[in-house]
N, C-alpha and C positions, 0 to 999 in steps of 0.2 A: 591441558594447558593451552593448546592452540585455540580452542573455543573461548577460553577465558581472555586470551589476548585479542581475539576478534571482537568480543563484546566490549572490552576496554577501549579499543580503537573506536568503535561505534559510539560509545558514551562520550569520548573526547570530542569527536566530530559534532555531536549533538549540542554540546555546551558552547560551541563556537559559532552557532548559526544566528542569522538575523531572524527575528520573530514576526516581521510584518506579514500580514495575510493578504494575498491578492484575491481571495474568493469572498463571496457574500455569505451571509448566514444561511440563506436558502440553498446554498451549494454544499452545506455541511450535513452529513447524515450521522445520526446517532447509532451506536452499535446495536442496541435492541431492535431498532427499525430494520437495519440490514439483516440481522439474524432472522427476522420474520420474512423479509423479502426473498432471501435465498432459499427458504423452504417452500415458497409459493410456486405457482404454475408458470410464471414468467420472471425468473430471477434475473437481476442485472448481471452484466459481465463484470467480474471483480478482478482487479489487477493489483498485484503487489509490487510496489516500487522500492522495497527495502533492500538491505544488503543481503547477498545470497545466503550467508550463514543463517540468518533469521528465517528466511523462507524455507530452507532445507530442514530446520529443526521442527517447525510447525507453522501452519498457515491456515487462513480461512478456507473452508471447504470449497473446492472447485475454482479457487483463485489461480489465475495465471501469473507466472513470474515475468516481470519486465523491468527489473531494476538493476542497480540502484539509480534513482532519479538524479542524484547529485553528480553522476559521471556521464560523460558524453556517450559511452557505450551503453549505459542504462537507458538513456533517452532514445538511442537507436533501437534498442530492444522494445521499448514502449511503442515507438512508431511502427515497428513490424507487427506487434501484437494487435494493434488497432487498424492496420492498413486496410483490411477488407470489411471493416464495420461501417455502417452508415453514419454520417456525421451527427445524426440525432439518436444514436444508440444509447441505451440506458447503461451507463458505466459508473463504476465506483472504484476509486483508487485509494490505496492505503499504504502506510509504511509500518508504523508501530515500533520503530527502533528506540524511541524515547518520547518524552512529551511532545505533542504536535507543535507546540509553540517554538520548539528548538529543532525540529526535524530538518535534516539537510536534504532529504529526498522528495518530500511531497510538493514543495513549491516549484522546483524545476519541472516536475512531471505535470503539475497543473498548468504551468505556463506553456509547455509543449503541446498539450491537448488543446488549449485555447488557440494557440497559433495554427494548429492543424484544422481548426474550424469545428471542433466538436461542441455541441450546444447543450447536451443533456448528460453531464457527468457530475458526480459529486465526490466529495472528500469524506472519508470515514473519520469521524472525530475520535481520536485516540489521545485523551488528555494526559495519560500517564505512560502506558506501554501496552503491548498486546497481551501480556500475561494478566495484568490487572484489569484491563478494559474489555477483554474478549475471552481468553481461555478460562480464567477462574469463574466465569459466569456460565460456562458450559455451552457457549454459542458454537455453532457448527465449525469444526476445524478438523484438520487432518495432518498427520505427520508424513514426511517423505521417507520411504523405506531406504535402507542402505543400498539396495540395488539401483534405485532411481537416482541416488545422489552421485553415482559414478558416471 
């Protein structure tokens, strides 16, 4: 029941968000492209800026959690996650809580990275949600164990 309520809250937040995009088309990365890149010899740093419940259920393999981008504490976690990286680091941020056009987390995270001076980061295109656009396609993902969630 608690998970259902969390997901219902996420869905409600997603439906209330402004859909204007601050990024360019060249800053948007397709899921299939990221799936190939993270299997390569020099994968990008992948950062999840979603709500904690979503990250803890399942996330992109080797992704770091630094969200939610819609909350000040999430932006602070994002800043800590990238603090030691060079400004030209190869970064990919994603949320996947809902269709990207309504996502409450991705735009504030994008804005924060721009303000910090990062020059080579991209947004993972999640037009529907993580299940549809990533997990059902068997792209690299991992679940967090019960021990890690505590």
